[in-house]
PDB file of N, CA, C and O in Angstrom, chain B, residues numbered from 101:
ATOM      1  N   UNK B 101     -10.488  -0.258   2.981  1.00  0.00           N
ATOM      2  CA  UNK B 101     -11.409   0.860   2.918  1.00  0.00           C
ATOM      3  C   UNK B 101     -11.650   1.449   4.310  1.00  0.00           C
ATOM      4  O   UNK B 101     -11.807   2.662   4.455  1.00  0.00           O
ATOM      5  N   UNK B 102     -11.678   0.594   5.324  1.00  0.00           N
ATOM      6  CA  UNK B 102     -11.921   1.073   6.683  1.00  0.00           C
ATOM      7  C   UNK B 102     -10.780   1.967   7.160  1.00  0.00           C
ATOM      8  O   UNK B 102     -11.021   2.988   7.804  1.00  0.00           O
ATOM      9  N   UNK B 103      -9.569   1.598   6.856  1.00  0.00           N
ATOM     10  CA  UNK B 103      -8.423   2.423   7.251  1.00  0.00           C
ATOM     11  C   UNK B 103      -8.472   3.759   6.526  1.00  0.00           C
ATOM     12  O   UNK B 103      -8.228   4.802   7.132  1.00  0.00           O
ATOM     13  N   UNK B 104      -8.780   3.736   5.252  1.00  0.00           N
ATOM     14  CA  UNK B 104      -8.852   4.969   4.469  1.00  0.00           C
ATOM     15  C   UNK B 104      -9.907   5.924   5.031  1.00  0.00           C
ATOM     16  O   UNK B 104      -9.717   7.140   5.004  1.00  0.00           O
ATOM     17  N   UNK B 105     -10.997   5.390   5.531  1.00  0.00           N
ATOM     18  CA  UNK B 105     -12.066   6.246   6.063  1.00  0.00           C
ATOM     19  C   UNK B 105     -11.640   6.961   7.338  1.00  0.00           C
ATOM     20  O   UNK B 105     -12.270   7.942   7.732  1.00  0.00           O
ATOM     21  N   UNK B 106     -10.590   6.492   7.985  1.00  0.00           N
ATOM     22  CA  UNK B 106     -10.137   7.094   9.238  1.00  0.00           C
ATOM     23  C   UNK B 106      -8.880   7.954   9.094  1.00  0.00           C
ATOM     24  O   UNK B 106      -8.361   8.472  10.082  1.00  0.00           O
ATOM     25  N   UNK B 107      -8.400   8.101   7.873  1.00  0.00           N
ATOM     26  CA  UNK B 107      -7.192   8.899   7.659  1.00  0.00           C
ATOM     27  C   UNK B 107      -7.432  10.368   7.939  1.00  0.00           C
ATOM     28  O   UNK B 107      -8.496  10.915   7.648  1.00  0.00           O
ATOM     29  N   UNK B 108      -6.421  10.990   8.510  1.00  0.00           N
ATOM     30  CA  UNK B 108      -6.460  12.442   8.668  1.00  0.00           C
ATOM     31  C   UNK B 108      -6.094  13.092   7.341  1.00  0.00           C
ATOM     32  O   UNK B 108      -5.626  12.426   6.418  1.00  0.00           O
ATOM     33  N   UNK B 109      -6.310  14.376   7.259  1.00  0.00           N
ATOM     34  CA  UNK B 109      -5.942  15.153   6.065  1.00  0.00           C
ATOM     35  C   UNK B 109      -4.471  14.921   5.744  1.00  0.00           C
ATOM     36  O   UNK B 109      -3.619  15.023   6.627  1.00  0.00           O
ATOM     37  N   UNK B 110      -4.176  14.616   4.509  1.00  0.00           N
ATOM     38  CA  UNK B 110      -2.804  14.397   4.082  1.00  0.00           C
ATOM     39  C   UNK B 110      -2.301  12.987   4.344  1.00  0.00           C
ATOM     40  O   UNK B 110      -1.163  12.664   4.002  1.00  0.00           O
ATOM     41  N   UNK B 111      -3.133  12.144   4.944  1.00  0.00           N
ATOM     42  CA  UNK B 111      -2.722  10.768   5.232  1.00  0.00           C
ATOM     43  C   UNK B 111      -2.688   9.925   3.965  1.00  0.00           C
ATOM     44  O   UNK B 111      -3.309  10.261   2.957  1.00  0.00           O
ATOM     45  N   UNK B 112      -1.959   8.840   4.040  1.00  0.00           N
ATOM     46  CA  UNK B 112      -1.811   7.970   2.880  1.00  0.00           C
ATOM     47  C   UNK B 112      -1.617   6.529   3.343  1.00  0.00           C
ATOM     48  O   UNK B 112      -0.931   6.262   4.329  1.00  0.00           O
ATOM     49  N   UNK B 113      -2.235   5.617   2.613  1.00  0.00           N
ATOM     50  CA  UNK B 113      -2.068   4.188   2.855  1.00  0.00           C
ATOM     51  C   UNK B 113      -1.284   3.616   1.681  1.00  0.00           C
ATOM     52  O   UNK B 113      -1.572   3.915   0.522  1.00  0.00           O
ATOM     53  N   UNK B 114      -0.296   2.796   1.992  1.00  0.00           N
ATOM     54  CA  UNK B 114       0.481   2.104   0.966  1.00  0.00           C
ATOM     55  C   UNK B 114       0.154   0.627   1.076  1.00  0.00           C
ATOM     56  O   UNK B 114       0.393   0.004   2.111  1.00  0.00           O
ATOM     57  N   UNK B 115      -0.393   0.072   0.007  1.00  0.00           N
ATOM     58  CA  UNK B 115      -0.721  -1.349  -0.030  1.00  0.00           C
ATOM     59  C   UNK B 115       0.360  -2.115  -0.775  1.00  0.00           C
ATOM     60  O   UNK B 115       0.740  -1.744  -1.886  1.00  0.00           O
ATOM     61  N   UNK B 116       0.850  -3.176  -0.166  1.00  0.00           N
ATOM     62  CA  UNK B 116       1.910  -3.989  -0.765  1.00  0.00           C
ATOM     63  C   UNK B 116       1.413  -5.429  -0.844  1.00  0.00           C
ATOM     64  O   UNK B 116       0.988  -6.003   0.158  1.00  0.00           O
ATOM     65  N   UNK B 117       1.468  -5.997  -2.026  1.00  0.00           N
ATOM     66  CA  UNK B 117       1.075  -7.394  -2.217  1.00  0.00           C
ATOM     67  C   UNK B 117       1.810  -7.914  -3.434  1.00  0.00           C
ATOM     68  O   UNK B 117       2.156  -7.150  -4.335  1.00  0.00           O
ATOM     69  N   UNK B 118       2.047  -9.206  -3.458  1.00  0.00           N
ATOM     70  CA  UNK B 118       2.714  -9.769  -4.626  1.00  0.00           C
ATOM     71  C   UNK B 118       1.740 -10.485  -5.550  1.00  0.00           C
ATOM     72  O   UNK B 118       2.135 -10.950  -6.619  1.00  0.00           O
ATOM     73  N   UNK B 119       0.474 -10.581  -5.157  1.00  0.00           N
ATOM     74  CA  UNK B 119      -0.546 -11.256  -5.949  1.00  0.00           C
ATOM     75  C   UNK B 119      -1.166 -10.270  -6.945  1.00  0.00           C
ATOM     76  O   UNK B 119      -1.872  -9.353  -6.526  1.00  0.00           O
ATOM     77  N   UNK B 120      -0.921 -10.435  -8.252  1.00  0.00           N
ATOM     78  CA  UNK B 120      -1.453  -9.485  -9.232  1.00  0.00           C
ATOM     79  C   UNK B 120      -2.976  -9.436  -9.258  1.00  0.00           C
ATOM     80  O   UNK B 120      -3.549  -8.384  -9.540  1.00  0.00           O
ATOM     81  N   UNK B 121      -3.645 -10.557  -8.967  1.00  0.00           N
ATOM     82  CA  UNK B 121      -5.111 -10.551  -8.939  1.00  0.00           C
ATOM     83  C   UNK B 121      -5.637  -9.696  -7.791  1.00  0.00           C
ATOM     84  O   UNK B 121      -6.594  -8.940  -7.960  1.00  0.00           O
ATOM     85  N   UNK B 122      -5.011  -9.818  -6.625  1.00  0.00           N
ATOM     86  CA  UNK B 122      -5.427  -9.016  -5.478  1.00  0.00           C
ATOM     87  C   UNK B 122      -5.200  -7.533  -5.746  1.00  0.00           C
ATOM     88  O   UNK B 122      -6.032  -6.701  -5.387  1.00  0.00           O
ATOM     89  N   UNK B 123      -4.083  -7.202  -6.373  1.00  0.00           N
ATOM     90  CA  UNK B 123      -3.791  -5.801  -6.690  1.00  0.00           C
ATOM     91  C   UNK B 123      -4.779  -5.239  -7.698  1.00  0.00           C
ATOM     92  O   UNK B 123      -5.210  -4.092  -7.582  1.00  0.00           O
ATOM     93  N   UNK B 124      -5.133  -6.045  -8.683  1.00  0.00           N
ATOM     94  CA  UNK B 124      -6.098  -5.599  -9.692  1.00  0.00           C
ATOM     95  C   UNK B 124      -7.462  -5.349  -9.046  1.00  0.00           C
ATOM     96  O   UNK B 124      -8.109  -4.339  -9.326  1.00  0.00           O
ATOM     97  N   UNK B 125      -7.895  -6.261  -8.188  1.00  0.00           N
ATOM     98  CA  UNK B 125      -9.174  -6.112  -7.495  1.00  0.00           C
ATOM     99  C   UNK B 125      -9.186  -4.856  -6.635  1.00  0.00           C
ATOM    100  O   UNK B 125     -10.127  -4.063  -6.685  1.00  0.00           O
ATOM    101  N   UNK B 126      -8.144  -4.687  -5.855  1.00  0.00           N
ATOM    102  CA  UNK B 126      -8.043  -3.524  -4.962  1.00  0.00           C
ATOM    103  C   UNK B 126      -7.974  -2.225  -5.751  1.00  0.00           C
ATOM    104  O   UNK B 126      -8.625  -1.243  -5.393  1.00  0.00           O
ATOM    105  N   UNK B 127      -7.197  -2.217  -6.809  1.00  0.00           N
ATOM    106  CA  UNK B 127      -7.060  -1.008  -7.632  1.00  0.00           C
ATOM    107  C   UNK B 127      -8.394  -0.604  -8.243  1.00  0.00           C
ATOM    108  O   UNK B 127      -8.712   0.583  -8.314  1.00  0.00           O
ATOM    109  N   UNK B 128      -9.179  -1.590  -8.686  1.00  0.00           N
ATOM    110  CA  UNK B 128     -10.487  -1.283  -9.277  1.00  0.00           C
ATOM    111  C   UNK B 128     -11.465  -0.808  -8.204  1.00  0.00           C
ATOM    112  O   UNK B 128     -12.188   0.168  -8.404  1.00  0.00           O
ATOM    113  N   UNK B 129     -11.482  -1.492  -7.082  1.00  0.00           N
ATOM    114  CA  UNK B 129     -12.434  -1.164  -6.011  1.00  0.00           C
ATOM    115  C   UNK B 129     -12.152   0.195  -5.383  1.00  0.00           C
ATOM    116  O   UNK B 129     -13.078   0.913  -5.006  1.00  0.00           O
ATOM    117  N   UNK B 130     -10.876   0.548  -5.271  1.00  0.00           N
ATOM    118  CA  UNK B 130     -10.494   1.777  -4.580  1.00  0.00           C
ATOM    119  C   UNK B 130      -9.847   2.801  -5.521  1.00  0.00           C
ATOM    120  O   UNK B 130      -9.004   3.592  -5.099  1.00  0.00           O
ATOM    121  N   UNK B 131     -10.239   2.781  -6.769  1.00  0.00           N
ATOM    122  CA  UNK B 131      -9.626   3.668  -7.766  1.00  0.00           C
ATOM    123  C   UNK B 131      -9.745   5.148  -7.402  1.00  0.00           C
ATOM    124  O   UNK B 131      -8.837   5.931  -7.679  1.00  0.00           O
ATOM    125  N   UNK B 132     -10.853   5.527  -6.787  1.00  0.00           N
ATOM    126  CA  UNK B 132     -11.022   6.922  -6.382  1.00  0.00           C
ATOM    127  C   UNK B 132      -9.993   7.358  -5.351  1.00  0.00           C
ATOM    128  O   UNK B 132      -9.493   8.481  -5.398  1.00  0.00           O
ATOM    129  N   UNK B 133      -9.683   6.470  -4.426  1.00  0.00           N
ATOM    130  CA  UNK B 133      -8.679   6.777  -3.406  1.00  0.00           C
ATOM    131  C   UNK B 133      -7.286   6.866  -4.024  1.00  0.00           C
ATOM    132  O   UNK B 133      -6.464   7.679  -3.600  1.00  0.00           O
ATOM    133  N   UNK B 134      -7.026   6.038  -5.014  1.00  0.00           N
ATOM    134  CA  UNK B 134      -5.739   6.098  -5.720  1.00  0.00           C
ATOM    135  C   UNK B 134      -5.626   7.425  -6.456  1.00  0.00           C
ATOM    136  O   UNK B 134      -4.588   8.085  -6.401  1.00  0.00           O
ATOM    137  N   UNK B 135      -6.694   7.817  -7.146  1.00  0.00           N
ATOM    138  CA  UNK B 135      -6.693   9.087  -7.891  1.00  0.00           C
ATOM    139  C   UNK B 135      -6.489  10.286  -6.972  1.00  0.00           C
ATOM    140  O   UNK B 135      -5.846  11.261  -7.361  1.00  0.00           O
ATOM    141  N   UNK B 136      -7.030  10.223  -5.755  1.00  0.00           N
ATOM    142  CA  UNK B 136      -6.863  11.325  -4.798  1.00  0.00           C
ATOM    143  C   UNK B 136      -5.509  11.292  -4.097  1.00  0.00           C
ATOM    144  O   UNK B 136      -5.190  12.199  -3.329  1.00  0.00           O
ATOM    145  N   UNK B 137      -4.711  10.258  -4.352  1.00  0.00           N
ATOM    146  CA  UNK B 137      -3.388  10.169  -3.740  1.00  0.00           C
ATOM    147  C   UNK B 137      -3.400   9.657  -2.320  1.00  0.00           C
ATOM    148  O   UNK B 137      -2.384   9.721  -1.628  1.00  0.00           O
ATOM    149  N   UNK B 138      -4.536   9.149  -1.875  1.00  0.00           N
ATOM    150  CA  UNK B 138      -4.642   8.634  -0.507  1.00  0.00           C
ATOM    151  C   UNK B 138      -4.243   7.171  -0.412  1.00  0.00           C
ATOM    152  O   UNK B 138      -4.007   6.662   0.684  1.00  0.00           O
ATOM    153  N   UNK B 139      -4.166   6.487  -1.557  1.00  0.00           N
ATOM    154  CA  UNK B 139      -3.804   5.079  -1.583  1.00  0.00           C
ATOM    155  C   UNK B 139      -2.770   4.847  -2.677  1.00  0.00           C
ATOM    156  O   UNK B 139      -2.934   5.293  -3.813  1.00  0.00           O
ATOM    157  N   UNK B 140      -1.717   4.151  -2.319  1.00  0.00           N
ATOM    158  CA  UNK B 140      -0.672   3.758  -3.262  1.00  0.00           C
ATOM    159  C   UNK B 140      -0.604   2.240  -3.232  1.00  0.00           C
ATOM    160  O   UNK B 140      -0.593   1.632  -2.161  1.00  0.00           O
ATOM    161  N   UNK B 141      -0.559   1.634  -4.400  1.00  0.00           N
ATOM    162  CA  UNK B 141      -0.482   0.179  -4.506  1.00  0.00           C
ATOM    163  C   UNK B 141       0.884  -0.188  -5.088  1.00  0.00           C
ATOM    164  O   UNK B 141       1.294   0.351  -6.116  1.00  0.00           O
ATOM    165  N   UNK B 142       1.577  -1.102  -4.428  1.00  0.00           N
ATOM    166  CA  UNK B 142       2.889  -1.565  -4.897  1.00  0.00           C
ATOM    167  C   UNK B 142       2.877  -3.092  -4.997  1.00  0.00           C
ATOM    168  O   UNK B 142       2.437  -3.775  -4.073  1.00  0.00           O
ATOM    169  N   UNK B 143       3.358  -3.620  -6.118  1.00  0.00           N
ATOM    170  CA  UNK B 143       3.495  -5.067  -6.244  1.00  0.00           C
ATOM    171  C   UNK B 143       4.890  -5.443  -5.754  1.00  0.00           C
ATOM    172  O   UNK B 143       5.899  -5.121  -6.382  1.00  0.00           O
ATOM    173  N   UNK B 144       4.917  -6.123  -4.632  1.00  0.00           N
ATOM    174  CA  UNK B 144       6.193  -6.527  -4.040  1.00  0.00           C
ATOM    175  C   UNK B 144       5.927  -7.525  -2.934  1.00  0.00           C
ATOM    176  O   UNK B 144       4.790  -7.726  -2.505  1.00  0.00           O
ATOM    177  N   UNK B 145       6.989  -8.137  -2.489  1.00  0.00           N
ATOM    178  CA  UNK B 145       6.964  -9.041  -1.361  1.00  0.00           C
ATOM    179  C   UNK B 145       7.350  -8.247  -0.124  1.00  0.00           C
ATOM    180  O   UNK B 145       8.155  -7.320  -0.211  1.00  0.00           O
ATOM    181  N   UNK B 146       6.786  -8.599   1.028  1.00  0.00           N
ATOM    182  CA  UNK B 146       7.115  -7.887   2.262  1.00  0.00           C
ATOM    183  C   UNK B 146       8.606  -7.938   2.578  1.00  0.00           C
ATOM    184  O   UNK B 146       9.118  -7.067   3.281  1.00  0.00           O
ATOM    185  N   UNK B 147       9.298  -8.935   2.073  1.00  0.00           N
ATOM    186  CA  UNK B 147      10.745  -9.018   2.287  1.00  0.00           C
ATOM    187  C   UNK B 147      11.468  -7.780   1.774  1.00  0.00           C
ATOM    188  O   UNK B 147      12.569  -7.468   2.225  1.00  0.00           O
ATOM    189  N   UNK B 148      10.848  -7.073   0.830  1.00  0.00           N
ATOM    190  CA  UNK B 148      11.483  -5.916   0.199  1.00  0.00           C
ATOM    191  C   UNK B 148      10.918  -4.592   0.702  1.00  0.00           C
ATOM    192  O   UNK B 148      11.082  -3.562   0.049  1.00  0.00           O
ATOM    193  N   UNK B 149      10.259  -4.611   1.852  1.00  0.00           N
ATOM    194  CA  UNK B 149       9.663  -3.396   2.395  1.00  0.00           C
ATOM    195  C   UNK B 149      10.705  -2.301   2.613  1.00  0.00           C
ATOM    196  O   UNK B 149      10.448  -1.135   2.314  1.00  0.00           O
ATOM    197  N   UNK B 150      11.850  -2.658   3.120  1.00  0.00           N
ATOM    198  CA  UNK B 150      12.900  -1.656   3.338  1.00  0.00           C
ATOM    199  C   UNK B 150      13.323  -1.013   2.012  1.00  0.00           C
ATOM    200  O   UNK B 150      13.542   0.197   1.951  1.00  0.00           O
ATOM    201  N   UNK B 151      13.438  -1.821   0.955  1.00  0.00           N
ATOM    202  CA  UNK B 151      13.783  -1.281  -0.360  1.00  0.00           C
ATOM    203  C   UNK B 151      12.695  -0.347  -0.870  1.00  0.00           C
ATOM    204  O   UNK B 151      13.000   0.672  -1.490  1.00  0.00           O
ATOM    205  N   UNK B 152      11.425  -0.677  -0.620  1.00  0.00           N
ATOM    206  CA  UNK B 152      10.323   0.175  -1.050  1.00  0.00           C
ATOM    207  C   UNK B 152      10.375   1.536  -0.373  1.00  0.00           C
ATOM    208  O   UNK B 152      10.012   2.550  -0.970  1.00  0.00           O
ATOM    209  N   UNK B 153      10.829   1.553   0.879  1.00  0.00           N
ATOM    210  CA  UNK B 153      10.877   2.804   1.647  1.00  0.00           C
ATOM    211  C   UNK B 153      12.139   3.622   1.402  1.00  0.00           C
ATOM    212  O   UNK B 153      12.263   4.736   1.910  1.00  0.00           O
ATOM    213  N   UNK B 154      13.058   3.088   0.642  1.00  0.00           N
ATOM    214  CA  UNK B 154      14.324   3.768   0.374  1.00  0.00           C
ATOM    215  C   UNK B 154      14.072   5.052  -0.424  1.00  0.00           C
ATOM    216  O   UNK B 154      13.414   5.033  -1.464  1.00  0.00           O
ATOM    217  N   UNK B 155      14.607   6.163   0.083  1.00  0.00           N
ATOM    218  CA  UNK B 155      14.458   7.454  -0.597  1.00  0.00           C
ATOM    219  C   UNK B 155      14.963   7.409  -2.034  1.00  0.00           C
ATOM    220  O   UNK B 155      14.416   8.069  -2.917  1.00  0.00           O
ATOM    221  N   UNK B 156      16.005   6.628  -2.257  1.00  0.00           N
ATOM    222  CA  UNK B 156      16.610   6.561  -3.581  1.00  0.00           C
ATOM    223  C   UNK B 156      15.808   5.707  -4.564  1.00  0.00           C
ATOM    224  O   UNK B 156      16.200   5.560  -5.722  1.00  0.00           O
ATOM    225  N   UNK B 157      14.694   5.149  -4.109  1.00  0.00           N
ATOM    226  CA  UNK B 157      13.876   4.307  -4.979  1.00  0.00           C
ATOM    227  C   UNK B 157      13.151   5.134  -6.040  1.00  0.00           C
ATOM    228  O   UNK B 157      12.681   4.594  -7.041  1.00  0.00           O
ATOM    229  N   UNK B 158      13.062   6.442  -5.816  1.00  0.00           N
ATOM    230  CA  UNK B 158      12.360   7.306  -6.769  1.00  0.00           C
ATOM    231  C   UNK B 158      10.859   7.364  -6.521  1.00  0.00           C
ATOM    232  O   UNK B 158      10.137   8.034  -7.259  1.00  0.00           O
ATOM    233  N   UNK B 159      10.388   6.681  -5.507  1.00  0.00           N
ATOM    234  CA  UNK B 159       8.961   6.704  -5.190  1.00  0.00           C
ATOM    235  C   UNK B 159       8.659   7.962  -4.381  1.00  0.00           C
ATOM    236  O   UNK B 159       9.246   8.184  -3.322  1.00  0.00           O
ATOM    237  N   UNK B 160       7.756   8.767  -4.878  1.00  0.00           N
ATOM    238  CA  UNK B 160       7.412  10.022  -4.209  1.00  0.00           C
ATOM    239  C   UNK B 160       6.905   9.758  -2.803  1.00  0.00           C
ATOM    240  O   UNK B 160       7.244  10.485  -1.870  1.00  0.00           O
ATOM    241  N   UNK B 161       6.094   8.721  -2.649  1.00  0.00           N
ATOM    242  CA  UNK B 161       5.525   8.449  -1.338  1.00  0.00           C
ATOM    243  C   UNK B 161       6.598   8.004  -0.340  1.00  0.00           C
ATOM    244  O   UNK B 161       6.484   8.288   0.852  1.00  0.00           O
ATOM    245  N   UNK B 162       7.632   7.314  -0.813  1.00  0.00           N
ATOM    246  CA  UNK B 162       8.710   6.886   0.086  1.00  0.00           C
ATOM    247  C   UNK B 162       9.460   8.088   0.630  1.00  0.00           C
ATOM    248  O   UNK B 162       9.828   8.115   1.804  1.00  0.00           O
ATOM    249  N   UNK B 163       9.686   9.071  -0.210  1.00  0.00           N
ATOM    250  CA  UNK B 163      10.344  10.308   0.248  1.00  0.00           C
ATOM    251  C   UNK B 163       9.478  11.019   1.280  1.00  0.00           C
ATOM    252  O   UNK B 163       9.991  11.560   2.260  1.00  0.00           O
ATOM    253  N   UNK B 164       8.163  11.018   1.058  1.00  0.00           N
ATOM    254  CA  UNK B 164       7.247  11.663   1.999  1.00  0.00           C
ATOM    255  C   UNK B 164       7.264  10.957   3.354  1.00  0.00           C
ATOM    256  O   UNK B 164       7.189  11.613   4.393  1.00  0.00           O
ATOM    257  N   UNK B 165       7.361   9.639   3.352  1.00  0.00           N
ATOM    258  CA  UNK B 165       7.445   8.880   4.605  1.00  0.00           C
ATOM    259  C   UNK B 165       8.695   9.285   5.368  1.00  0.00           C
ATOM    260  O   UNK B 165       8.645   9.501   6.579  1.00  0.00           O
ATOM    261  N   UNK B 166       9.812   9.389   4.669  1.00  0.00           N
ATOM    262  CA  UNK B 166      11.068   9.774   5.319  1.00  0.00           C
ATOM    263  C   UNK B 166      10.992  11.194   5.875  1.00  0.00           C
ATOM    264  O   UNK B 166      11.468  11.459   6.979  1.00  0.00           O
ATOM    265  N   UNK B 167      10.394  12.106   5.108  1.00  0.00           N
ATOM    266  CA  UNK B 167      10.290  13.497   5.552  1.00  0.00           C
ATOM    267  C   UNK B 167       9.451  13.609   6.818  1.00  0.00           C
ATOM    268  O   UNK B 167       9.712  14.462   7.666  1.00  0.00           O
ATOM    269  N   UNK B 168       8.450  12.757   6.946  1.00  0.00           N
ATOM    270  CA  UNK B 168       7.584  12.781   8.126  1.00  0.00           C
ATOM    271  C   UNK B 168       8.216  12.073   9.306  1.00  0.00           C
ATOM    272  O   UNK B 168       7.667  12.096  10.408  1.00  0.00           O
ATOM    273  N   UNK B 169       9.358  11.446   9.095  1.00  0.00           N
ATOM    274  CA  UNK B 169      10.038  10.769  10.190  1.00  0.00           C
ATOM    275  C   UNK B 169       9.661   9.309  10.328  1.00  0.00           C
ATOM    276  O   UNK B 169       9.959   8.686  11.347  1.00  0.00           O
ATOM    277  N   UNK B 170       9.013   8.757   9.324  1.00  0.00           N
ATOM    278  CA  UNK B 170       8.681   7.333   9.350  1.00  0.00           C
ATOM    279  C   UNK B 170       7.206   7.074   9.175  1.00  0.00           C
ATOM    280  O   UNK B 170       6.414   7.971   8.884  1.00  0.00           O
ATOM    281  N   UNK B 171       6.868   5.825   9.360  1.00  0.00           N
ATOM    282  CA  UNK B 171       5.483   5.387   9.225  1.00  0.00           C
ATOM    283  C   UNK B 171       4.718   5.649  10.514  1.00  0.00           C
ATOM    284  O   UNK B 171       5.289   5.608  11.603  1.00  0.00           O
ATOM    285  N   UNK B 172       3.424   5.919  10.386  1.00  0.00           N
ATOM    286  CA  UNK B 172       2.564   6.032  11.564  1.00  0.00           C
ATOM    287  C   UNK B 172       2.074   4.661  12.007  1.00  0.00           C
ATOM    288  O   UNK B 172       1.710   4.471  13.167  1.00  0.00           O
ATOM    289  N   UNK B 173       2.066   3.723  11.098  1.00  0.00           N
ATOM    290  CA  UNK B 173       1.612   2.384  11.429  1.00  0.00           C
ATOM    291  C   UNK B 173       1.886   1.445  10.276  1.00  0.00           C
ATOM    292  O   UNK B 173       2.167   1.869   9.155  1.00  0.00           O
ATOM    293  N   UNK B 174       1.798   0.154  10.575  1.00  0.00           N
ATOM    294  CA  UNK B 174       2.042  -0.855   9.560  1.00  0.00           C
ATOM    295  C   UNK B 174       1.109  -2.022   9.836  1.00  0.00           C
ATOM    296  O   UNK B 174       1.122  -2.586  10.930  1.00  0.00           O
ATOM    297  N   UNK B 175       0.308  -2.384   8.855  1.00  0.00           N
ATOM    298  CA  UNK B 175      -0.619  -3.502   8.972  1.00  0.00           C
ATOM    299  C   UNK B 175      -0.236  -4.520   7.916  1.00  0.00           C
ATOM    300  O   UNK B 175      -0.228  -4.212   6.724  1.00  0.00           O
ATOM    301  N   UNK B 176       0.081  -5.730   8.348  1.00  0.00           N
ATOM    302  CA  UNK B 176       0.501  -6.780   7.422  1.00  0.00           C
ATOM    303  C   UNK B 176      -0.551  -7.880   7.378  1.00  0.00           C
ATOM    304  O   UNK B 176      -0.991  -8.367   8.419  1.00  0.00           O
ATOM    305  N   UNK B 177      -0.948  -8.264   6.191  1.00  0.00           N
ATOM    306  CA  UNK B 177      -1.831  -9.405   5.982  1.00  0.00           C
ATOM    307  C   UNK B 177      -0.938 -10.522   5.481  1.00  0.00           C
ATOM    308  O   UNK B 177      -0.541 -10.528   4.316  1.00  0.00           O
ATOM    309  N   UNK B 178      -0.623 -11.456   6.341  1.00  0.00           N
ATOM    310  CA  UNK B 178       0.325 -12.507   6.007  1.00  0.00           C
ATOM    311  C   UNK B 178      -0.360 -13.832   5.693  1.00  0.00           C
ATOM    312  O   UNK B 178       0.297 -14.867   5.578  1.00  0.00           O
ATOM    313  N   UNK B 179      -1.676 -13.794   5.557  1.00  0.00           N
ATOM    314  CA  UNK B 179      -2.426 -15.017   5.308  1.00  0.00           C
ATOM    315  C   UNK B 179      -2.632 -15.296   3.832  1.00  0.00           C
ATOM    316  O   UNK B 179      -2.159 -14.568   2.960  1.00  0.00           O
ATOM    317  N   UNK B 180      -3.350 -16.369   3.587  1.00  0.00           N
ATOM    318  CA  UNK B 180      -3.717 -16.767   2.237  1.00  0.00           C
ATOM    319  C   UNK B 180      -5.193 -16.479   2.064  1.00  0.00           C
ATOM    320  O   UNK B 180      -5.990 -16.763   2.958  1.00  0.00           O
ATOM    321  N   UNK B 181      -5.569 -15.918   0.920  1.00  0.00           N
ATOM    322  CA  UNK B 181      -6.974 -15.602   0.689  1.00  0.00           C
ATOM    323  C   UNK B 181      -7.714 -16.800   0.117  1.00  0.00           C
ATOM    324  O   UNK B 181      -7.114 -17.676  -0.505  1.00  0.00           O
ATOM    325  N   UNK B 182      -9.023 -16.830   0.333  1.00  0.00           N
ATOM    326  CA  UNK B 182      -9.825 -17.923  -0.228  1.00  0.00           C
ATOM    327  C   UNK B 182      -9.777 -17.893  -1.751  1.00  0.00           C
ATOM    328  O   UNK B 182      -9.881 -18.930  -2.406  1.00  0.00           O
ATOM    329  N   UNK B 183      -9.619 -16.692  -2.309  1.00  0.00           N
ATOM    330  CA  UNK B 183      -9.486 -16.578  -3.773  1.00  0.00           C
ATOM    331  C   UNK B 183      -8.274 -17.357  -4.259  1.00  0.00           C
ATOM    332  O   UNK B 183      -8.345 -18.028  -5.289  1.00  0.00           O
ATOM    333  N   UNK B 184      -7.171 -17.279  -3.542  1.00  0.00           N
ATOM    334  CA  UNK B 184      -5.966 -18.000  -3.935  1.00  0.00           C
ATOM    335  C   UNK B 184      -6.160 -19.510  -3.802  1.00  0.00           C
ATOM    336  O   UNK B 184      -5.644 -20.272  -4.619  1.00  0.00           O
ATOM    337  N   UNK B 185      -6.893 -19.944  -2.790  1.00  0.00           N
ATOM    338  CA  UNK B 185      -7.128 -21.367  -2.595  1.00  0.00           C
ATOM    339  C   UNK B 185      -8.098 -21.930  -3.630  1.00  0.00           C
ATOM    340  O   UNK B 185      -7.991 -23.091  -4.025  1.00  0.00           O
ATOM    341  N   UNK B 186      -9.046 -21.098  -4.066  1.00  0.00           N
ATOM    342  CA  UNK B 186     -10.037 -21.526  -5.056  1.00  0.00           C
ATOM    343  C   UNK B 186      -9.449 -21.623  -6.454  1.00  0.00           C
ATOM    344  O   UNK B 186      -9.959 -22.365  -7.294  1.00  0.00           O
ATOM    345  N   UNK B 187      -8.374 -20.874  -6.710  1.00  0.00           N
ATOM    346  CA  UNK B 187      -7.804 -20.818  -8.064  1.00  0.00           C
ATOM    347  C   UNK B 187      -7.017 -22.051  -8.399  1.00  0.00           C
ATOM    348  O   UNK B 187      -6.474 -22.157  -9.499  1.00  0.00           O
TER     349      UNK B 187
END
């Protein structure tokens, strides 16, 4: 949410996670940002980030990243959440 609050006009955040519970939580909490097109959620492993960004993937946001000349930034959360440890 903090990153989204600092986006410039036309900016977009792409969230990538392989945990379906985390994606469901994020999608519910930030549904308004998803509806406005400022947030895209993808279920995947970071190992497949290059595939996600491939223009031929059919993802509209991936084509937009390529048209802009790449990503402006990349933030990776590589840790384990307490929710995962509690489950």
